[in-house]
MOPAC internal coordinates of N, CA, C and O (Angstrom, degrees):
PM7 1SCF
backbone

  N    0.0000 0     0.00 0     0.00 0    0    0    0
  C    1.4481 1     0.00 0     0.00 0    1    0    0
  C    1.5272 1   109.37 1     0.00 0    2    1    0
  O    1.2310 1   121.68 1   -35.44 1    3    2    1
  N    1.3091 1   114.39 1   144.56 1    3    2    1
  C    1.4605 1   120.37 1   177.26 1    5    3    2
  C    1.5261 1   110.72 1   -65.11 1    6    5    3
  O    1.2310 1   121.40 1   -26.19 1    7    6    5
  N    1.2892 1   114.92 1   153.81 1    7    6    5
  C    1.4605 1   120.47 1   176.49 1    9    7    6
  C    1.5257 1   109.02 1  -104.28 1   10    9    7
  O    1.2310 1   120.04 1   -43.15 1   11   10    9
  N    1.3178 1   117.52 1   136.85 1   11   10    9
  C    1.4647 1   119.88 1   174.64 1   13   11   10
  C    1.5229 1   109.70 1   -61.36 1   14   13   11
  O    1.2310 1   120.81 1   -30.19 1   15   14   13
  N    1.3180 1   116.07 1   149.81 1   15   14   13
  C    1.4610 1   120.47 1   179.82 1   17   15   14
  C    1.5262 1   109.57 1  -151.41 1   18   17   15
  O    1.2310 1   121.29 1    -6.60 1   19   18   17
  N    1.3071 1   115.13 1   173.40 1   19   18   17
  C    1.4640 1   121.66 1  -179.20 1   21   19   18
  C    1.5223 1   112.44 1  -103.92 1   22   21   19
  O    1.2310 1   119.62 1  -168.54 1   23   22   21
  N    1.3175 1   118.34 1    11.46 1   23   22   21
  C    1.4630 1   120.87 1  -175.48 1   25   23   22
  C    1.5266 1   112.54 1   -54.89 1   26   25   23
  O    1.2310 1   120.22 1   130.73 1   27   26   25
  N    1.3249 1   117.18 1   -49.27 1   27   26   25
  C    1.4633 1   120.23 1  -178.18 1   29   27   26
  C    1.5280 1   110.90 1   -66.12 1   30   29   27
  O    1.2310 1   120.51 1   137.27 1   31   30   29
  N    1.3121 1   116.62 1   -42.73 1   31   30   29
  C    1.4682 1   120.32 1   178.94 1   33   31   30
  C    1.5223 1   110.19 1   -61.68 1   34   33   31
  O    1.2310 1   120.32 1   135.59 1   35   34   33
  N    1.3245 1   116.99 1   -44.41 1   35   34   33
  C    1.4630 1   120.59 1   179.31 1   37   35   34
  C    1.5219 1   111.16 1   -63.58 1   38   37   35
  O    1.2310 1   120.54 1   140.56 1   39   38   37
  N    1.3254 1   116.58 1   -39.44 1   39   38   37
  C    1.4678 1   120.99 1   178.52 1   41   39   38
  C    1.5255 1   110.13 1   -65.62 1   42   41   39
  O    1.2310 1   120.60 1   136.39 1   43   42   41
  N    1.3042 1   116.45 1   -43.61 1   43   42   41
  C    1.4600 1   121.91 1  -178.81 1   45   43   42
  C    1.5293 1   111.30 1   -66.55 1   46   45   43
  O    1.2310 1   120.31 1   137.15 1   47   46   45
  N    1.3133 1   117.02 1   -42.85 1   47   46   45
  C    1.4654 1   121.63 1  -175.83 1   49   47   46
  C    1.5206 1   112.65 1   -79.43 1   50   49   47
  O    1.2310 1   120.35 1   152.88 1   51   50   49
  N    1.3233 1   116.94 1   -27.12 1   51   50   49
  C    1.4590 1   119.31 1  -177.19 1   53   51   50
  C    1.5173 1   110.36 1    58.94 1   54   53   51
  O    1.2310 1   120.68 1    52.57 1   55   54   53
  N    1.3211 1   116.31 1  -127.43 1   55   54   53
  C    1.4665 1   121.43 1  -179.16 1   57   55   54
  C    1.5283 1   113.03 1   -90.05 1   58   57   55
  O    1.2310 1   120.20 1  -176.71 1   59   58   57
  N    1.3165 1   117.23 1     3.29 1   59   58   57
  C    1.4632 1   121.52 1  -177.25 1   61   59   58
  C    1.5318 1   109.94 1   -87.26 1   62   61   59
  O    1.2310 1   121.14 1   -90.20 1   63   62   61
  N    1.3305 1   115.43 1    89.80 1   63   62   61
  C    1.4651 1   120.68 1  -177.48 1   65   63   62
  C    1.5262 1   112.87 1   -65.37 1   66   65   63
  O    1.2310 1   120.26 1   150.52 1   67   66   65
  N    1.3272 1   117.12 1   -29.48 1   67   66   65
  C    1.4657 1   119.86 1   177.83 1   69   67   66
  C    1.5262 1   110.37 1   -66.35 1   70   69   67
  O    1.2310 1   120.41 1   136.34 1   71   70   69
  N    1.3303 1   116.82 1   -43.66 1   71   70   69
  C    1.4623 1   121.08 1   178.78 1   73   71   70
  C    1.5263 1   110.22 1   -65.33 1   74   73   71
  O    1.2310 1   120.57 1   139.73 1   75   74   73
  N    1.3229 1   116.51 1   -40.27 1   75   74   73
  C    1.4672 1   121.49 1   177.12 1   77   75   74
  C    1.5297 1   109.55 1   -58.55 1   78   77   75
  O    1.2310 1   120.65 1   134.81 1   79   78   77
  N    1.3269 1   116.36 1   -45.19 1   79   78   77
  C    1.4686 1   121.08 1  -179.98 1   81   79   78
  C    1.5302 1   111.14 1   -63.74 1   82   81   79
  O    1.2310 1   120.08 1   142.93 1   83   82   81
  N    1.3284 1   117.44 1   -37.07 1   83   82   81
  C    1.4664 1   121.04 1   177.90 1   85   83   82
  C    1.5235 1   109.95 1   -63.92 1   86   85   83
  O    1.2310 1   120.20 1   133.94 1   87   86   85
  N    1.3292 1   117.23 1   -46.06 1   87   86   85
  C    1.4676 1   120.88 1  -179.90 1   89   87   86
  C    1.5268 1   111.17 1   -61.56 1   90   89   87
  O    1.2310 1   120.56 1   135.80 1   91   90   89
  N    1.3091 1   116.54 1   -44.20 1   91   90   89
  C    1.4648 1   120.59 1   178.72 1   93   91   90
  C    1.5302 1   109.96 1   -64.58 1   94   93   91
  O    1.2310 1   120.46 1   140.13 1   95   94   93
  N    1.3215 1   116.72 1   -39.87 1   95   94   93
  C    1.4589 1   120.70 1   178.01 1   97   95   94
  C    1.5166 1   112.51 1   -61.73 1   98   97   95
  O    1.2310 1   120.54 1   140.79 1   99   98   97
  N    1.3189 1   116.58 1   -39.21 1   99   98   97
  C    1.4641 1   120.76 1   177.78 1  101   99   98
  C    1.5255 1   109.78 1   -61.61 1  102  101   99
  O    1.2310 1   120.60 1   134.91 1  103  102  101
  N    1.3189 1   116.45 1   -45.09 1  103  102  101
  C    1.4706 1   120.12 1   179.67 1  105  103  102
  C    1.5277 1   110.10 1   -62.38 1  106  105  103
  O    1.2310 1   120.51 1   130.73 1  107  106  105
  N    1.3168 1   116.62 1   -49.27 1  107  106  105
  C    1.4675 1   120.35 1  -177.16 1  109  107  106
  C    1.5244 1   112.17 1   -62.95 1  110  109  107
  O    1.2310 1   120.29 1   144.58 1  111  110  109
  N    1.3255 1   117.04 1   -35.42 1  111  110  109
  C    1.4628 1   120.63 1  -176.44 1  113  111  110
  C    1.5209 1   113.09 1   -83.90 1  114  113  111
  O    1.2310 1   119.92 1   141.57 1  115  114  113
  N    1.3231 1   117.76 1   -38.43 1  115  114  113
  C    1.4631 1   120.83 1  -173.60 1  117  115  114
  C    1.5223 1   113.81 1   -89.37 1  118  117  115
  O    1.2310 1   120.01 1   146.08 1  119  118  117
  N    1.3207 1   117.58 1   -33.92 1  119  118  117
  C    1.4628 1   120.63 1  -172.72 1  121  119  118
  C    1.5291 1   113.40 1   -57.45 1  122  121  119
  O    1.2310 1   118.61 1   130.33 1  123  122  121
  N    1.3310 1   120.25 1   -49.67 1  123  122  121
  C    1.4759 1   118.94 1  -178.46 1  125  123  122
  C    1.5311 1   112.94 1   -58.42 1  126  125  123
  O    1.2310 1   120.13 1   137.73 1  127  126  125
  N    1.3210 1   117.36 1   -42.27 1  127  126  125
  C    1.4664 1   120.56 1  -179.49 1  129  127  126
  C    1.5251 1   111.09 1   -66.85 1  130  129  127
  O    1.2310 1   120.43 1   140.05 1  131  130  129
  N    1.3283 1   116.79 1   -39.95 1  131  130  129
  C    1.4646 1   120.33 1   179.53 1  133  131  130
  C    1.5244 1   110.83 1   -65.33 1  134  133  131
  O    1.2310 1   120.50 1   140.46 1  135  134  133
  N    1.3187 1   116.64 1   -39.54 1  135  134  133
  C    1.4673 1   120.16 1   178.71 1  137  135  134
  C    1.5295 1   110.06 1   -67.28 1  138  137  135
  O    1.2310 1   120.23 1   136.71 1  139  138  137
  N    1.3222 1   117.17 1   -43.29 1  139  138  137
  C    1.4742 1   120.36 1   178.33 1  141  139  138
  C    1.5242 1   111.46 1   -60.33 1  142  141  139
  O    1.2310 1   120.40 1   137.40 1  143  142  141
  N    1.3106 1   116.83 1   -42.60 1  143  142  141
  C    1.4649 1   120.42 1   179.49 1  145  143  142
  C    1.5297 1   110.53 1   -63.39 1  146  145  143
  O    1.2310 1   120.55 1   137.25 1  147  146  145
  N    1.3374 1   116.55 1   -42.75 1  147  146  145
  C    1.4688 1   121.07 1   176.74 1  149  147  146
  C    1.5306 1   110.07 1   -59.14 1  150  149  147
  O    1.2310 1   120.54 1   131.54 1  151  150  149
  N    1.3355 1   116.58 1   -48.46 1  151  150  149
  C    1.4646 1   120.63 1  -177.88 1  153  151  150
  C    1.5251 1   111.65 1   -62.87 1  154  153  151
  O    1.2310 1   120.42 1   140.39 1  155  154  153
  N    1.3221 1   116.80 1   -39.61 1  155  154  153
  C    1.4693 1   120.49 1   177.61 1  157  155  154
  C    1.5267 1   111.07 1   -63.29 1  158  157  155
  O    1.2310 1   120.50 1   134.72 1  159  158  157
  N    1.3179 1   116.65 1   -45.28 1  159  158  157
  C    1.4636 1   120.35 1   179.93 1  161  159  158
  C    1.5185 1   111.54 1   -65.62 1  162  161  159
  O    1.2310 1   120.40 1   141.48 1  163  162  161
  N    1.3155 1   116.84 1   -38.52 1  163  162  161
  C    1.4589 1   120.31 1   179.10 1  165  163  162
  C    1.5283 1   110.28 1   -66.77 1  166  165  163
  O    1.2310 1   120.43 1   136.16 1  167  166  165
  N    1.3249 1   116.78 1   -43.84 1  167  166  165
  C    1.4686 1   121.05 1   179.37 1  169  167  166
  C    1.5265 1   111.20 1   -61.50 1  170  169  167
  O    1.2310 1   120.55 1   146.18 1  171  170  169
  N    1.3288 1   116.55 1   -33.82 1  171  170  169
  C    1.4645 1   121.37 1   179.22 1  173  171  170
  C    1.5307 1   111.81 1   -84.61 1  174  173  171
  O    1.2310 1   120.87 1  -176.57 1  175  174  173
  N    1.3149 1   115.94 1     3.43 1  175  174  173
  C    1.4678 1   123.03 1  -177.22 1  177  175  174
  C    1.5264 1   111.85 1    55.89 1  178  177  175
  O    1.2310 1   121.16 1  -145.82 1  179  178  177
  N    1.3120 1   115.38 1    34.18 1  179  178  177
  C    1.4589 1   121.92 1   174.34 1  181  179  178
  C    1.5326 1   106.15 1   -91.05 1  182  181  179
  O    1.2310 1   121.28 1  -100.97 1  183  182  181
  N    1.3208 1   115.16 1    79.03 1  183  182  181
  C    1.4583 1   121.76 1  -169.53 1  185  183  182
  C    1.5263 1   113.34 1   -64.45 1  186  185  183
  O    1.2310 1   119.93 1   141.99 1  187  186  185
  N    1.3253 1   117.75 1   -38.01 1  187  186  185
  C    1.4659 1   119.09 1   180.00 1  189  187  186
  C    1.5197 1   111.36 1   -66.72 1  190  189  187
  O    1.2310 1   120.29 1   138.45 1  191  190  189
  N    1.3185 1   117.04 1   -41.55 1  191  190  189
  C    1.4620 1   120.29 1   177.70 1  193  191  190
  C    1.5284 1   110.35 1   -66.84 1  194  193  191
  O    1.2310 1   120.12 1   140.47 1  195  194  193
  N    1.3332 1   117.38 1   -39.53 1  195  194  193
  C    1.4658 1   120.77 1   177.27 1  197  195  194
  C    1.5260 1   110.24 1   -63.47 1  198  197  195
  O    1.2310 1   120.30 1   141.08 1  199  198  197
  N    1.3253 1   117.03 1   -38.92 1  199  198  197
  C    1.4707 1   120.63 1   177.02 1  201  199  198
  C    1.5243 1   110.03 1   -62.89 1  202  201  199
  O    1.2310 1   120.26 1   139.70 1  203  202  201
  N    1.3293 1   117.12 1   -40.30 1  203  202  201
  C    1.4661 1   120.59 1   176.40 1  205  203  202
  C    1.5293 1   110.80 1   -63.14 1  206  205  203
  O    1.2310 1   120.52 1   140.71 1  207  206  205
  N    1.3317 1   116.62 1   -39.29 1  207  206  205
  C    1.4683 1   120.40 1   177.24 1  209  207  206
  C    1.5194 1   110.85 1   -62.43 1  210  209  207
  O    1.2310 1   120.47 1   135.70 1  211  210  209
  N    1.3303 1   116.71 1   -44.30 1  211  210  209
  C    1.4628 1   120.94 1   179.31 1  213  211  210
  C    1.5227 1   109.60 1   -62.61 1  214  213  211
  O    1.2310 1   120.63 1   139.27 1  215  214  213
  N    1.3254 1   116.39 1   -40.73 1  215  214  213
  C    1.4678 1   120.15 1   178.50 1  217  215  214
  C    1.5274 1   110.27 1   -57.93 1  218  217  215
  O    1.2310 1   120.77 1   135.37 1  219  218  217
  N    1.3090 1   116.14 1   -44.63 1  219  218  217
  C    1.4635 1   120.87 1   179.56 1  221  219  218
  C    1.5321 1   110.94 1   -66.34 1  222  221  219
  O    1.2310 1   120.42 1   140.37 1  223  222  221
  N    1.3192 1   116.80 1   -39.63 1  223  222  221
  C    1.4686 1   120.92 1   179.66 1  225  223  222
  C    1.5233 1   112.20 1   -66.93 1  226  225  223
  O    1.2310 1   120.27 1   154.73 1  227  226  225
  N    1.3255 1   117.08 1   -25.27 1  227  226  225
  C    1.4710 1   120.01 1   179.21 1  229  227  226
  C    1.5236 1   111.16 1   -58.05 1  230  229  227
  O    1.2310 1   120.37 1   147.08 1  231  230  229
  N    1.3234 1   116.91 1   -32.92 1  231  230  229
  C    1.4634 1   119.94 1   179.22 1  233  231  230
  C    1.5272 1   110.53 1   -65.45 1  234  233  231
  O    1.2310 1   120.47 1   139.83 1  235  234  233
  N    1.3159 1   116.71 1   -40.17 1  235  234  233
  C    1.4692 1   120.31 1   178.09 1  237  235  234
  C    1.5317 1   110.20 1   -68.04 1  238  237  235
  O    1.2310 1   120.74 1   141.97 1  239  238  237
  N    1.3263 1   116.19 1   -38.03 1  239  238  237
  C    1.4643 1   120.70 1   177.86 1  241  239  238
  C    1.5210 1   109.28 1   -59.25 1  242  241  239
  O    1.2310 1   121.05 1   135.64 1  243  242  241
  N    1.3074 1   115.60 1   -44.36 1  243  242  241
  C    1.4595 1   121.78 1   179.80 1  245  243  242
  C    1.5249 1   110.88 1   -63.01 1  246  245  243
  O    1.2310 1   120.75 1   132.85 1  247  246  245
  N    1.3277 1   116.18 1   -47.15 1  247  246  245
  C    1.4619 1   121.04 1  -178.78 1  249  247  246
  C    1.5251 1   110.79 1   -63.35 1  250  249  247
  O    1.2310 1   120.46 1   150.51 1  251  250  249
  N    1.3301 1   116.73 1   -29.49 1  251  250  249
  C    1.4638 1   120.58 1   178.61 1  253  251  250
  C    1.5276 1   111.97 1   -84.77 1  254  253  251
  O    1.2310 1   120.38 1  -169.29 1  255  254  253
  N    1.3322 1   116.88 1    10.71 1  255  254  253
  C    1.4575 1   121.77 1   171.15 1  257  255  254
  C    1.5142 1   115.84 1    72.90 1  258  257  255
  O    1.2310 1   119.66 1  -152.10 1  259  258  257
  N    1.3197 1   118.25 1    27.90 1  259  258  257
  C    1.4665 1   121.00 1  -176.12 1  261  259  258
  C    1.5295 1   110.66 1  -111.18 1  262  261  259
  O    1.2310 1   121.10 1   -98.74 1  263  262  261
  N    1.3070 1   115.50 1    81.26 1  263  262  261
  C    1.4586 1   121.52 1  -174.71 1  265  263  262
  C    1.5247 1   112.79 1   -62.89 1  266  265  263
  O    1.2310 1   119.86 1   132.76 1  267  266  265
  N    1.3118 1   117.86 1   -47.24 1  267  266  265
  C    1.4662 1   120.58 1  -179.24 1  269  267  266
  C    1.5279 1   111.04 1   -65.42 1  270  269  267
  O    1.2310 1   120.59 1   142.66 1  271  270  269
  N    1.3013 1   116.48 1   -37.34 1  271  270  269
  C    1.4600 1   120.86 1   179.06 1  273  271  270
  C    1.5227 1   111.21 1   -67.28 1  274  273  271
  O    1.2310 1   120.27 1   149.82 1  275  274  273
  N    1.3118 1   117.08 1   -30.18 1  275  274  273
  C    1.4621 1   121.22 1   175.68 1  277  275  274
  C    1.5229 1   109.48 1   -59.40 1  278  277  275
  O    1.2310 1   120.51 1   136.43 1  279  278  277
  N    1.3373 1   116.64 1   -43.57 1  279  278  277
  C    1.4692 1   120.36 1  -179.84 1  281  279  278
  C    1.5284 1   111.20 1   -67.47 1  282  281  279
  O    1.2310 1   120.21 1   144.13 1  283  282  281
  N    1.3211 1   117.20 1   -35.87 1  283  282  281
  C    1.4652 1   120.86 1   174.40 1  285  283  282
  C    1.5297 1   109.70 1   -60.17 1  286  285  283
  O    1.2310 1   120.56 1   133.50 1  287  286  285
  N    1.3247 1   116.53 1   -46.50 1  287  286  285
  C    1.4644 1   121.09 1   179.98 1  289  287  286
  C    1.5255 1   110.88 1   -62.77 1  290  289  287
  O    1.2310 1   120.67 1   141.38 1  291  290  289
  N    1.3053 1   116.33 1   -38.62 1  291  290  289
  C    1.4668 1   120.43 1   178.86 1  293  291  290
  C    1.5296 1   110.82 1   -62.35 1  294  293  291
  O    1.2310 1   120.78 1   136.14 1  295  294  293
  N    1.3306 1   116.12 1   -43.86 1  295  294  293
  C    1.4711 1   120.23 1   177.92 1  297  295  294
  C    1.5289 1   110.74 1   -64.90 1  298  297  295
  O    1.2310 1   120.57 1   137.68 1  299  298  297
  N    1.3268 1   116.52 1   -42.32 1  299  298  297
  C    1.4585 1   120.20 1   179.92 1  301  299  298
  C    1.5294 1   110.75 1   -65.14 1  302  301  299
  O    1.2310 1   120.25 1   139.50 1  303  302  301
  N    1.3141 1   117.13 1   -40.50 1  303  302  301
  C    1.4657 1   120.93 1   176.65 1  305  303  302
  C    1.5294 1   110.32 1   -57.16 1  306  305  303
  O    1.2310 1   120.62 1   134.20 1  307  306  305
  N    1.3236 1   116.42 1   -45.80 1  307  306  305
  C    1.4679 1   120.57 1   178.62 1  309  307  306
  C    1.5253 1   111.32 1   -64.34 1  310  309  307
  O    1.2310 1   120.49 1   140.67 1  311  310  309
  N    1.3343 1   116.67 1   -39.33 1  311  310  309
  C    1.4666 1   120.24 1   176.88 1  313  311  310
  C    1.5261 1   110.76 1   -59.68 1  314  313  311
  O    1.2310 1   120.71 1   134.98 1  315  314  313
  N    1.3234 1   116.24 1   -45.02 1  315  314  313
  C    1.4633 1   119.98 1  -179.65 1  317  315  314
  C    1.5271 1   111.32 1   -61.62 1  318  317  315
  O    1.2310 1   120.59 1   142.73 1  319  318  317
  N    1.3043 1   116.49 1   -37.27 1  319  318  317
  C    1.4708 1   120.03 1   177.88 1  321  319  318
  C    1.5216 1   111.23 1   -63.54 1  322  321  319
  O    1.2310 1   120.92 1   155.27 1  323  322  321
  N    1.3345 1   115.84 1   -24.73 1  323  322  321
  C    1.4702 1   121.72 1   177.02 1  325  323  322
  C    1.5315 1   111.13 1   -95.88 1  326  325  323
  O    1.2310 1   120.85 1  -168.83 1  327  326  325
  N    1.3391 1   115.97 1    11.17 1  327  326  325
  C    1.4740 1   123.28 1   179.44 1  329  327  326
  C    1.5317 1   112.48 1    64.66 1  330  329  327
  O    1.2310 1   120.98 1  -148.05 1  331  330  329
  N    1.3151 1   115.73 1    31.95 1  331  330  329
  C    1.4604 1   121.78 1   177.79 1  333  331  330
  C    1.5242 1   108.87 1  -114.30 1  334  333  331
  O    1.2310 1   120.88 1   -41.23 1  335  334  333
  N    1.3306 1   115.92 1   138.77 1  335  334  333
  C    1.4666 1   120.12 1   177.38 1  337  335  334
  C    1.5299 1   111.87 1  -101.11 1  338  337  335
  O    1.2310 1   120.67 1  -164.50 1  339  338  337
  N    1.3240 1   116.32 1    15.50 1  339  338  337
  C    1.4658 1   119.41 1   176.40 1  341  339  338
  C    1.5308 1   108.37 1   -58.03 1  342  341  339
  O    1.2310 1   120.23 1   -45.73 1  343  342  341
  N    1.2985 1   117.16 1   134.27 1  343  342  341
  C    1.4669 1   127.92 1  -176.64 1  345  343  342
  C    1.5340 1   112.58 1    83.90 1  346  345  343
  O    1.2310 1   120.14 1  -173.95 1  347  346  345
  N    1.3357 1   117.34 1     6.05 1  347  346  345
  C    1.4628 1   120.22 1   179.21 1  349  347  346
  C    1.5292 1   111.38 1   -60.13 1  350  349  347
  O    1.2310 1   119.91 1   135.39 1  351  350  349
  N    1.3183 1   117.77 1   -44.61 1  351  350  349
  C    1.4704 1   120.72 1  -178.12 1  353  351  350
  C    1.5218 1   110.86 1   -62.90 1  354  353  351
  O    1.2310 1   120.65 1   135.68 1  355  354  353
  N    1.3286 1   116.36 1   -44.32 1  355  354  353
  C    1.4595 1   120.69 1   179.94 1  357  355  354
  C    1.5277 1   110.69 1   -63.64 1  358  357  355
  O    1.2310 1   120.87 1   138.26 1  359  358  357
  N    1.3289 1   115.95 1   -41.74 1  359  358  357
  C    1.4619 1   119.94 1   178.93 1  361  359  358
  C    1.5302 1   110.22 1   -66.14 1  362  361  359
  O    1.2310 1   120.24 1   142.39 1  363  362  361
  N    1.3162 1   117.14 1   -37.61 1  363  362  361
  C    1.4582 1   121.12 1   176.89 1  365  363  362
  C    1.5218 1   112.17 1   -61.45 1  366  365  363
  O    1.2310 1   120.42 1   140.03 1  367  366  365
  N    1.3331 1   116.79 1   -39.97 1  367  366  365
  C    1.4653 1   120.51 1   176.92 1  369  367  366
  C    1.5249 1   110.45 1   -64.05 1  370  369  367
  O    1.2310 1   120.97 1   140.26 1  371  370  369
  N    1.3163 1   115.74 1   -39.74 1  371  370  369
  C    1.4592 1   120.98 1   177.70 1  373  371  370
  C    1.5278 1   110.37 1   -61.25 1  374  373  371
  O    1.2310 1   120.53 1   134.31 1  375  374  373
  N    1.3188 1   116.60 1   -45.69 1  375  374  373
  C    1.4650 1   120.09 1   179.79 1  377  375  374
  C    1.5229 1   111.66 1   -62.43 1  378  377  375
  O    1.2310 1   120.41 1   141.12 1  379  378  377
  N    1.3251 1   116.83 1   -38.88 1  379  378  377
  C    1.4714 1   120.22 1   178.04 1  381  379  378
  C    1.5240 1   110.56 1   -62.58 1  382  381  379
  O    1.2310 1   120.40 1   137.81 1  383  382  381
  N    1.3308 1   116.85 1   -42.19 1  383  382  381
  C    1.4662 1   120.70 1   178.62 1  385  383  382
  C    1.5259 1   110.34 1   -63.63 1  386  385  383
  O    1.2310 1   120.70 1   138.25 1  387  386  385
  N    1.3203 1   116.26 1   -41.75 1  387  386  385
  C    1.4614 1   120.44 1   179.47 1  389  387  386
  C    1.5256 1   111.10 1   -64.54 1  390  389  387
  O    1.2310 1   120.45 1   137.15 1  391  390  389
  N    1.3391 1   116.75 1   -42.85 1  391  390  389
  C    1.4663 1   120.60 1   179.78 1  393  391  390
  C    1.5212 1   111.13 1   -63.20 1  394  393  391
  O    1.2310 1   120.83 1   135.83 1  395  394  393
  N    1.3213 1   116.02 1   -44.17 1  395  394  393
  C    1.4594 1   119.72 1   179.11 1  397  395  394
  C    1.5130 1   112.04 1   -61.94 1  398  397  395
  O    1.2310 1   120.95 1   137.99 1  399  398  397
  N    1.3222 1   115.79 1   -42.01 1  399  398  397
  C    1.4625 1   120.70 1   179.52 1  401  399  398
  C    1.5291 1   110.25 1   -65.47 1  402  401  399
  O    1.2310 1   120.57 1   133.05 1  403  402  401
  N    1.3275 1   116.52 1   -46.95 1  403  402  401
  C    1.4675 1   120.09 1  -178.95 1  405  403  402
  C    1.5292 1   110.78 1   -61.11 1  406  405  403
  O    1.2310 1   120.52 1   140.63 1  407  406  405
  N    1.3135 1   116.62 1   -39.37 1  407  406  405
  C    1.4650 1   120.39 1   179.96 1  409  407  406
  C    1.5268 1   111.59 1   -66.15 1  410  409  407
  O    1.2310 1   120.49 1   153.71 1  411  410  409
  N    1.3327 1   116.67 1   -26.29 1  411  410  409
  C    1.4656 1   120.51 1  -178.04 1  413  411  410
  C    1.5286 1   112.79 1   -84.36 1  414  413  411
  O    1.2310 1   120.38 1   171.57 1  415  414  413
  N    1.3189 1   116.88 1    -8.43 1  415  414  413
  C    1.4720 1   119.55 1  -177.19 1  417  415  414
  C    1.5210 1   111.92 1   -76.72 1  418  417  415
  O    1.2310 1   120.10 1   180.00 1  419  418  417

């Protein structure tokens, strides 16, 4: 599995450390709530809402520099729209990696 990184954030921010800090702050502040909302919707079998959550999380996946994981999330989002939880375990591992990385920032 890919590892989250700051490559995209560093590229986007360039030498602007304040902007870099804002981007990191957004990830640290929003990611836990977005993951909790996804998990709640999935537990309630609200597949369309969970698919919307995954769609929103794809942006964070992208910002964390995980291109292959983005495609996994895209497939899982489509599965949820079809009321299938196939790839749920893989997506869960991805979320755990993202949470651990965000907590370490």
